[in-house]
C-alpha positions in Angstrom: 0.0 0.0 0.0 1.3 3.4 -0.9 2.4 5.6 2.0 0.9 9.1 2.2 3.4 11.6 3.4 2.0 15.0 4.5 4.3 18.1 4.4 3.8 20.2 7.5 6.8 22.5 7.1 10.0 22.8 5.2 11.5 19.7 6.7 8.6 18.4 8.9 6.5 15.5 7.6 3.7 13.3 9.0 2.5 9.8 8.1 -0.2 7.7 9.5 0.6 4.3 11.0 -1.9 1.5 11.4 -1.7 -1.5 13.7 -4.0 -4.4 13.4 -5.9 -4.8 16.7 -6.0 -8.6 16.4 -2.3 -8.9 15.7 -1.6 -6.6 18.6 -3.7 -8.6 21.0 -2.2 -11.9 19.8 1.3 -10.6 20.4 0.3 -9.3 23.9 -1.2 -12.7 24.8 1.9 -14.5 23.6 4.2 -12.4 25.7 2.0 -12.7 28.8 2.0 -16.6 28.4 5.7 -16.6 28.1 6.0 -14.3 31.2 3.6 -16.6 33.1 6.2 -19.4 33.0 8.4 -17.6 35.4 6.0 -15.4 37.3 5.9 -15.9 41.0 2.9 -15.0 43.3 1.9 -15.8 46.8 -0.2 -18.9 47.0 0.9 -20.3 43.6 3.8 -22.5 42.5 6.2 -20.8 40.0 4.7 -21.1 36.5 1.2 -21.9 37.8 0.0 -18.4 38.3 -3.4 -17.9 36.6 -3.3 -15.9 33.4 -5.8 -13.4 34.7 -3.4 -12.6 37.6 -0.5 -12.3 35.2 -2.5 -10.0 32.9 -3.6 -7.9 35.8 -0.1 -7.5 37.0 1.8 -7.1 33.7 -0.9 -6.5 31.1 -0.4 -2.7 30.8 3.4 -2.7 30.6 3.4 -5.6 28.1 0.8 -3.9 25.9 2.9 -0.7 26.0 6.0 -2.6 25.0 4.3 -4.4 22.2 2.7 -1.2 20.8 6.1 0.6 20.9 7.8 -2.3 19.2 5.2 -2.6 16.4 5.1 1.2 15.9 8.8 1.3 15.6 8.8 -1.4 13.0 5.9 0.1 11.2 7.5 3.5 11.0 10.8 2.1 9.8 9.0 0.2 7.1 6.9 3.2 6.0 9.9 5.5 5.9 11.8 3.0 3.8 8.9 2.5 1.4 8.5 6.2 1.0 12.2 6.8 0.5 12.5 9.1 3.4 15.8 10.1 5.2 14.5 10.6 8.7 16.4 13.1 10.9 16.1 12.3 14.6 13.3 10.4 16.3 9.6 10.7 15.3 7.0 12.0 17.7 4.1 9.4 17.6 0.6 10.0 19.0 -2.8 8.5 18.6 -4.6 9.8 15.5 -7.4 12.2 16.2 -10.9 11.0 15.3 -10.8 7.7 17.1 -9.8 4.2 16.0 -10.8 2.7 12.7 -12.6 -0.7 13.0 -10.0 -3.4 13.6 -7.1 -0.9 13.5 -5.3 1.3 15.9 -4.0 4.4 14.1 -1.2 6.8 15.0 0.3 9.9 13.5 4.1 10.0 13.3 5.5 13.5 13.0 9.2 13.8 12.1 11.8 15.7 10.2 13.7 14.7 7.1 17.2 15.6 6.0 17.4 18.6 3.6 18.6 18.4 0.0 22.2 19.6 0.3 23.4 21.5 -2.8 27.0 22.7 -2.8 27.6 26.0 -4.6 30.3 26.6 -7.2 33.5 26.1 -5.2 35.5 27.5 -8.1 34.4 31.0 -7.0 35.4 30.5 -3.4 38.4 32.4 -2.2 40.6 30.6 0.3 43.8 31.7 2.0 46.2 28.8 2.3 49.0 29.1 4.9 52.5 27.9 4.6 55.3 27.9 7.2 58.8 26.7 7.7 61.0 25.8 10.6 64.0 28.1 10.7 67.2 28.2 12.8 65.7 30.8 15.1 62.9 28.5 16.0 65.3 25.7 16.7 67.4 28.1 18.9 64.4 29.1 20.9 63.4 25.4 21.5 67.0 24.6 22.7 66.6 27.5 25.2 63.2 26.1 26.3 64.8 22.7 26.9 67.6 24.3 29.0 65.1 26.3 31.0 63.1 23.2 31.8 66.1 21.8 33.5 67.5 25.0 35.1 68.5 25.3 38.7 68.4 28.3 41.0 71.1 29.8 43.3 70.5 32.5 45.8 71.8 35.9 44.8 73.9 37.9 47.2 71.8 40.3 49.4 73.1 43.3 47.5 71.9 42.1 44.1 68.3 43.0 43.0 65.9 40.7 41.2 66.3 40.6 37.4 64.4 38.9 34.5 64.8 35.1 34.8 65.3 35.2 38.6 63.0 33.3 40.9 61.7 35.5 43.8 60.0 34.4 47.0 57.7 37.1 48.4 55.0 37.9 50.9 52.4 40.2 49.6 49.0 41.7 50.6 46.7 43.8 48.4 43.9 46.1 49.5 41.2 48.0 47.6 40.1 51.2 49.4 42.0 49.9 52.4 40.1 46.7 52.5 41.8 43.3 51.9 40.2 41.1 49.1 40.0 37.4 48.5 43.2 36.1 46.8 45.1 39.3 47.5 47.4 37.9 50.2 50.1 35.2 50.2 53.2 34.2 52.1 56.2 32.4 50.6 54.9 33.0 47.1 57.3 32.2 44.2 57.3 33.4 40.6 59.8 33.9 37.8 60.4 37.6 37.0 59.9 38.6 33.3 58.1 35.4 32.2 54.5 36.7 32.4 53.4 34.8 35.4 52.2 38.0 37.1 50.7 41.2 35.8 53.2 43.4 34.2 52.8 46.2 36.8 53.5 43.6 39.6 56.6 42.3 37.9 57.8 45.9 37.2 57.5 46.7 40.9 59.4 43.6 42.1 62.2 43.9 39.5 65.3 45.3 41.1 64.1 44.6 44.7 66.7 42.9 47.0 66.3 40.3 49.7 64.6 41.9 52.7 63.2 44.9 50.7 59.6 46.0 51.1 57.6 48.2 48.8 54.1 49.5 48.5 52.8 50.2 45.0 49.5 50.7 43.2 48.2 48.2 40.7 45.3 48.6 38.3 43.6 45.3 37.4 42.5 45.0 33.7 38.8 45.2 32.9 39.0 41.7 31.6 40.9 40.3 34.6 39.7 36.7 35.4 38.9 37.7 39.0 35.6 39.5 38.5 35.5 41.0 42.0 38.7 43.0 41.3 38.5 43.5 37.5 38.8 47.2 36.6 39.7 48.2 40.1 42.9 49.6 41.6 44.6 48.0 44.6 47.6 48.9 46.8 50.0 46.1 47.3 52.6 45.7 50.0 55.4 43.3 48.9 58.3 42.0 51.0 61.0 40.0 49.2 62.2 37.0 51.2 64.6 35.5 48.6 66.1 36.2 45.2 67.5 33.3 43.2 69.3 33.5 39.9 68.7 30.9 37.3 71.5 28.6 36.3 71.0 27.1 32.8 72.7 23.7 32.1 75.6 23.8 29.7 74.7 22.7 26.1 77.1 19.7 26.2 77.1 16.0 25.5 75.8 15.1 29.0 72.9 17.5 28.7 71.9 16.3 25.3 72.1 12.6 26.3 69.9 13.4 29.2 67.2 14.3 26.7 67.2 10.8 25.4 69.6 11.2 22.4 72.3 8.6 22.3 74.3 10.8 20.0 75.2 13.6 22.3 76.2 16.1 19.6 74.6 19.5 19.1 73.9 18.6 15.5 71.9 15.5 16.5 69.9 17.7 19.0 69.1 20.3 16.4 68.1 17.7 13.9 65.8 16.0 16.4 64.2 19.3 17.3 63.8 20.2 13.6 61.9 16.9 13.0 59.6 17.5 15.9 58.9 21.1 15.0 58.3 20.2 11.4 55.8 17.6 12.5 54.0 20.2 14.7 54.1 22.8 11.9 52.6 20.4 9.5 49.7 19.6 11.8 49.0 23.3 12.6 49.2 24.3 8.9 46.9 21.5 8.0 44.4 22.5 10.8 44.5 26.1 9.7 44.0 25.3 6.1 41.2 22.8 6.9 39.4 25.5 8.9 39.7 27.9 5.9 38.4 25.3 3.5 35.5 24.5 5.8 34.6 28.2 6.1 34.5 28.3 2.3 32.0 25.4 2.2 29.8 27.1 4.7 29.6 30.2 2.4 28.8 28.0 -0.5 25.7 26.3 1.0 22.3 27.4 2.1 19.7 24.9 3.3 17.3 24.4 6.2 18.4 22.4 9.2 16.5 19.7 11.0 15.6 21.0 14.4 16.1 17.5 15.9 19.8 17.5 14.8 20.4 21.0 16.1 18.9 20.2 19.4 20.9 17.0 19.7 24.1 18.9 19.0 23.2 21.6 21.4 22.7 19.0 24.1 26.2 17.5 23.3 27.8 20.9 23.6 26.0 21.6 26.8 27.1 18.3 28.3 30.6 19.0 27.2 30.6 22.4 29.0 29.3 20.7 32.2 32.0 18.0 31.9 34.6 20.8 31.5 33.4 22.6 34.6 33.4 19.3 36.5 37.0 18.6 35.4 38.0 22.0 36.8 36.6 21.1 40.1 33.5 23.3 40.0 31.0 22.1 42.7 27.7 20.9 41.4 28.8 21.4 37.8 26.0 19.0 36.5 23.5 21.5 38.0 25.1 24.7 36.8 22.5 27.0 35.2 24.0 27.1 31.7 21.5 28.4 29.1 21.3 26.0 26.1 20.6 28.9 23.8 24.1 30.1 24.0 25.3 26.9 22.2 22.7 27.1 19.4 24.7 29.1 16.9 27.7 26.7 17.3 25.4 23.7 17.1 23.8 25.0 13.9 27.2 25.6 12.3 28.4 22.1 13.2 25.2 20.5 11.8 25.3 22.5 8.6 29.0 21.8 8.1 28.5 18.1 8.9 25.8 17.8 6.3 27.8 19.7 3.7 30.9 17.6 4.3 28.9 14.4 4.1 27.5 15.5 0.7 31.0 16.3 -0.6 32.3 12.9 0.5 29.4 11.1 -1.1 29.4 13.0 -4.3 33.2 13.0 -4.8 34.3 9.6 -3.3 36.3 11.2 -0.6 36.0 8.4 1.9 39.1 7.5 4.0 41.2 4.8 2.3 43.0 2.1 4.5 46.4 3.3 3.5 45.5 6.9 4.5 44.4 5.7 7.9 47.6 3.7 8.4 49.8 6.7 7.3 48.0 9.1 9.6 48.3 6.8 12.6 52.0 6.2 11.9 52.6 9.9 11.7 50.8 10.6 15.0 52.9 7.8 16.6 56.2 9.3 15.6 56.1 11.9 18.4 56.1 9.0 21.0 59.1 7.0 22.3 57.5 3.7 21.2 55.6 4.3 17.9 54.7 0.7 17.3 52.8 0.5 20.6 50.9 3.7 19.7 50.0 2.3 16.3 48.7 -0.9 18.0 46.8 1.2 20.5 44.9 3.0 17.8 44.3 -0.1 15.6 42.9 -2.1 18.5 39.9 0.2 19.3 37.0 0.9 16.9 36.2 4.2 18.6 39.8 5.5 18.2 39.8 4.3 14.6 36.5 6.1 13.9 38.1 9.3 15.2 41.1 8.9 13.0 38.8 8.2 10.0 36.9 11.4 10.7 40.1 13.4 10.7 41.3 11.8 7.4 37.9 12.4 5.7 38.0 16.1 6.7 41.5 16.3 5.3 40.3 14.7 2.0 37.5 17.2 1.9 39.8 20.2 2.6 42.2 19.1 -0.1 39.3 18.7 -2.6 38.0 22.2 -1.8 41.5 23.7 -2.1 41.8 22.0 -5.5 38.7 23.7 -6.7 38.8 27.2 -5.0 40.7 30.3 -5.8 43.7 29.9 -3.5 46.0 32.5 -2.3 49.1 31.3 -0.5 50.3 33.2 2.6 53.6 32.5 4.2 53.4 32.7 8.0 56.4 33.0 10.3 56.9 30.2 12.7 55.9 32.6 15.6 52.7 33.5 13.9 51.7 29.9 13.3 52.6 28.7 16.8 50.6 31.6 18.3 47.5 30.3 16.6 45.3 27.4 17.7 44.4 24.8 15.2 40.7 24.6 14.4 
């Protein structure tokens, strides 16, 4: 029998489902009889409980279960016969007007996926980034490695704190003469000149000697993370308890071998750093270019979104936000009053992009190939000490492999878009690239 599909809105549809009352009753009876074999009741042996008692106890729940099962099967069959791509779960309710003789009728209201049409990508303009690892980047990395293993020696009392020194201080801040939460500490340590404190605080401490005390004003920025003091001016009293000068390890064979390089030469160290930086640069450039390509796709599409998919994505983002708060130790994070509406624009963007990418993959055969998956995993594994174990770790878990597959597919789509679009190459310095977060 042909399925009649009513169009209620752009993507909203409705179909009528009919269940034969006799078939429904027979299935309910069959399940109750099966249930009676194990039902226990006072005054009866197991399996000997009368059917009327079983029906009285379980009849409603069994009927509800049978109706749900049969409606699910009927809806799936109807959607398949009508060639519908259903988005989300249908809302099913008894049909108005009462039952038809011998039939129970229900209205199933649902959404369908939109027809996704990709615009002319040859007119899209995309900026493609390039970047290289230079000697200066390698030099900075060497210095970072040395700083990670630095030691500190106390300065003579006559020497003031300089950039790179570690100072130990007591401090107390007051606003309008009143102490504020988080404005007092004893034995507090920080490194001068490395951005651990507000610039005005570091400037005040720079040059102070062991035993010195100083009072100075400090204006908190308007966007300071502490909302109670943001935009306000405080007076701080600081006493320096200790000033320690940093001692960087010598760049010698012993130091280099301590980093895990059997060849303790400087050339071997620089070559290893270059390989690692090039791998990081490659991933960051790819992430930036992928984001630019995806933005081009979003500009090339315009279609309605199923509300069910947007709502589901909004819920995922909301749950992710709660999980993040919980991970930060926020009390009752699962009950935090986070408005779902704030995630809706991001959810809509994700759903739209996901549907557009799926269409590009389908239309242009951009699925991830086995050799691509293998190559991507092996590349990820190179940054670990035992790459073979990392490869096995990925290959042994379907969920992890699914995540790798998604990344490879996105890369395929990005490369396809870049091959079609008007591309302008932009060379970024190493500093520019590393200062950006991958999309």
